[in-house]
Residue, then its C-alpha position, 0 to 999 in steps of 0.5 A: x961313874x962309881x967315883x962320881x957316886x962316891x962324891x954324891x954320897x959324901x954330899x948326902x952325909x953333909x945334908x944329913x948332918x944339917x949342913x946346907x950345901x952351896x950348890x944343888x945336890x949332885x951338881x958340880x963337874x965331878x958328877x956326870x948325870x942329869x944336868x944341863x941337857x944330859x938327862x937322856x944320857x943319864x937315863x941311858x947310861x944308868x940303864x945300861x950299867x944296871x944289873x938285872x936285880x937292880x932293874x927289877x928293884x926299880x919297879x917296886x915301891x913298898x913300905x918300910x917300918x921305922x921312924x928312922x932309916x937305920x935305927x929301929x925299935x924291937x917292934x919295928x925290927x920284928x915287922x921288917x924281919x917278918x916282911x923282908x927278912x932284914x932289920x931296918x928300912x935302909x937294909x930293905x932299900x939295899x936288899x931289893x934295890x928299891x925304886x921307892x918307899x911309901x909312908x904310913x902312920x902304921x909304919x911309924x913313918x910320919x911322926x913330925x916334919x923333922x923326923x920325916x925329913x931325916x927318914x927320907x934322907x936316911x933312905x935316900x942315903x941307903x939308895x945312893x950308897x948301894x946297887x945302881x946308886x939311883x935315888x928313891x921315889x918317896x911317896x905318900x897318900x896325902x890326898x888331904x881330907x879323909x886320906x891324910x898321912x902327915x898331920x899338923x903342923x903340916x897344913x891341913x885341907x878339907x879334901x877333894x869334895x870340899x874343893x868340888x863344892x868350892x868350884x874353883x880351879x885356882x883354889x884347887x891348884x893352890x891347895x895342891x901347891x901347898x900340899x906338894x911344897x910341904x911334902x917336898x920340903x920333907x923329902x917326899x917327892x911323889x903324892x898319890x893324888x889327886x883322886x880322879x874318880x867320879x863318885x856317882x854312887x852314894x853307897x861307895x864305901x871307899x871313894x866318897x868325899x875323896x872324889x871331886x864330884x859326881x860331875x865328870x866335867x867338874x872332876x876333870x877341871x879340878x883334876x887338871x888343876x891339882x896336877x898343875x899345882x903338884x907338878x908345875x908349882x910344887x915340883x913333885x910327881x902327881x898320880x891320878x887314880x884309880x884308873x879306869x874309874x872307881x866312882x861307881x861301886x858299892x864294894x871296897x877293893x881293899x876287901x873284895x873285887x868291885x864290878x863296874x857295869x858301865x857301858x863303853x859309852x858311859x865310861x867315855x862320858x863319865x869315868x874317862x874325862x878326869x883321866x884324859x884331863x890329867x894326861x893333857x895336864x902332863x900328869x907324871x903317873x897314873x894308878x890303876x884300880x883293882x876293879x873289873x870293867x867288862x865293857x873295857x875287858x870282858x875277861x873279868x880280870x881286874x884292871x891292874x892285871x888287864x892288858x886290854x885296859x892298861x896297854x889298850x885303853x890307857x897307853x894306846x887310846x889315851x896316849x899315856x906314856x908316863x909311869x903306871x902304878x898298881x894300887x897296893x898289891x895287898x888288896x883283896x881286889x887283886x889277890x882273890x884269884x892270883x898268887x903273890x908270885x904271879x900278880x906282879x908278873x901279870x901286872x907287868x905283862x898288862x903294861x904296868x911299870x911300878x908294883x906297889x906294896x906286895x902282900x905282907x911277907x911276900x916281897x921275896x916271892x914277888x921280887x923273885x917272881x919278876x926275876x924268874x919271868x925275865x930270866x925265862x923270857x916270859x918278860x923280855x928284857x926290852x919290856x923290863x927296860x921300858x918300865x925302868x926307863x920310865x921310872x928313871x925319867x920320872x926321877x930325872x924330870x922331878x929333880x930327884x936325881x939332881x937333888x934327892x936330899x931335903x934340907x932340914x933347915x928349910x922346914x920352918x919356912x915351908x911346912x905349916x907356915x902362917x901364910x899356908x894356914x891362912x890360905x887353907x882356911x880361906x879356901x875352905x871358907x869358900x867350900x861350906x855349903x848351905x843346902x837348906x835354911x828355915x831362917x835359923x842361920x846365921x845365929x848371933x853367937x854372943x850369949x847364945x846357948x848352943x848345944x853341939x851334938x856329934x859322933x866324936x869328941x874331936x869334931x864336937x870339941x873343935x866346933x865348941x871351941x870355935x863357937x865359944x871363942x865367938x861368945x856362945x855358951x856351948x854345951x857339948x854331947x858326944x853321941x857316938x856313931x850309933x846313938x841309942x835311945x838313952x843317948x837320944x833322950x839325954x840329947x832331947x833334954x839338953x836341947x830343952x835348955x838351949x837356944x839352938x842345937x847344932x847336930x854334926x852327922x857322919x854318914x846318916x845315910x845308908x841302911x845300917x843300924x848305926x845310920x838309923x840311930x843317927x836319923x832317929x836322933x835328928x828326928x827326935x831333936x827336930x821334934x823339940x821347940x828348939x831350932x835345929x841346925x844339922x851339918x853333914x861333916x863327911x858325905x853330903x848325902x846325909x842332907x836328904x835324911x833327918x825329919x824335922x831338920x830345916x837347916x842343913x849344911x855340908x862341910x865334906x870334911x871333919x878336919x879342924x879347918x872345915x869345922x872352923x869354916x862351919x863355925x864362921x858360916x853358922x855365925x855369919x862371919x862368912x857367907x856360904x859360897x859352896x854348891x853341892x858337887x854331887x846329886x843327893x838322892x832322896x831318902x829311899x827313893x829313886x829321885x833327887x832330893x838336892x841336885x848338883x849345884x844346890x846351895x844358898x847364901x844369906 
């Protein structure tokens, strides 16, 4: 076995050097393992040969600092030393026999496709040359939309709620396929997506447009489609999150402990359907949420640490036998009442398999806590092996054991290709929603004097460029997220010299002073003789606000692909096809201003 792993490592070095292998990585008669019906034998043999420390390491996925696996800057070295006591990402992998790594912008992991590929391969080489020589799960939160870690030139999409507005399972599956294929080309083999939460609370500070819909049936259909796109089409592991459902909370679980007050019946009809659909679609993994759901566990324990929820509901009632992840253990929703040594043990006792991102600087404590729990008998070796087996089976199923390395030479043919970009634009064009129209839309852009106002330079600039390319004479004003009286007055003056005003809003709803200032801007622009068009470029709940706005659109996204689709819609190049995927409540009332399904065409 050891000899075959040494051969594997030489193959890894060949790929790292940019040499294309003639056979899939790990193939060939010298390598015993996950080939031709030997999957179960590989898992059984590997599990039998692993030390206790190696087994425990397989249950941890965490971030490492640095754009390269073995070479770090002084800042990256200091960050790794503070968190893990070693210098490089490769050393972190070796020290803890990690089951996986996760990439973020703030860890300097995602600069560009070539860098990401080299980092993935470098970390894989570290895993393959040490410990049990098991390759890594390399994970990322590439939900698209507002949660996008890898930027251009990778293909960008508008995100889940835009897909919900498009109502197309086929488009949702294609979007996931594109995202998954590009991630796999960069050596990323697991996406923590799709978000399966049903967003029924407009005040939700952490989900919002990450959700497909407030309608559980639509959310379930699109969750299943996304799982198929990631797994069946792109060949990477999908992760439905955040079980048992994070869609009805006004508390961000990064900062506090959300309480979900749904009854059991409400949970069954509202929150459960997308997770049931994901399981029926064969989802590889499910991520728990750090949320308290008394109807499922009256103890007040967060779902991540709740045996009644993880084992009782998810495992036994829903029949899920795949890998269960915790959400990040850095979050206050799970740390508020428990120590960093106790949290991973409680999660494993609840039925979780993989422990994601222990609190910064506490990896030693978390890792040792699990080791001590097994050695003391608190967690049985049988229970430990159960989770390790699931992790190994996931790696075999998705070809990670057989082919852990990415081929740098293949990036150009997959990541951000013209075909992918064109498909992403076409999908997004079908999601823009025209909620109201007083006849101002569509406009004829050639020669039109258009004032574009909005909260930031990126979105206003993107729309200005798109409209300008169609012949409009565009004036741009960046008003910020909380336009004061002077800024609003300047916008009113500029509107007087324009044929039409397009105002972009990002969270005009809600009770904050900033939202009130945005609403005041809309009211003051609406009081001028110049026609006003407003576009909610994040949460569609904005469309219930803004006195004097007679033409409202929703894009559900600030991504350039969504702003381009907005320009195409405003100018009549495309007919709006999107329909609201959520109910939009009336401002300050308990009624519905615009119901689920609302949407106009020309």
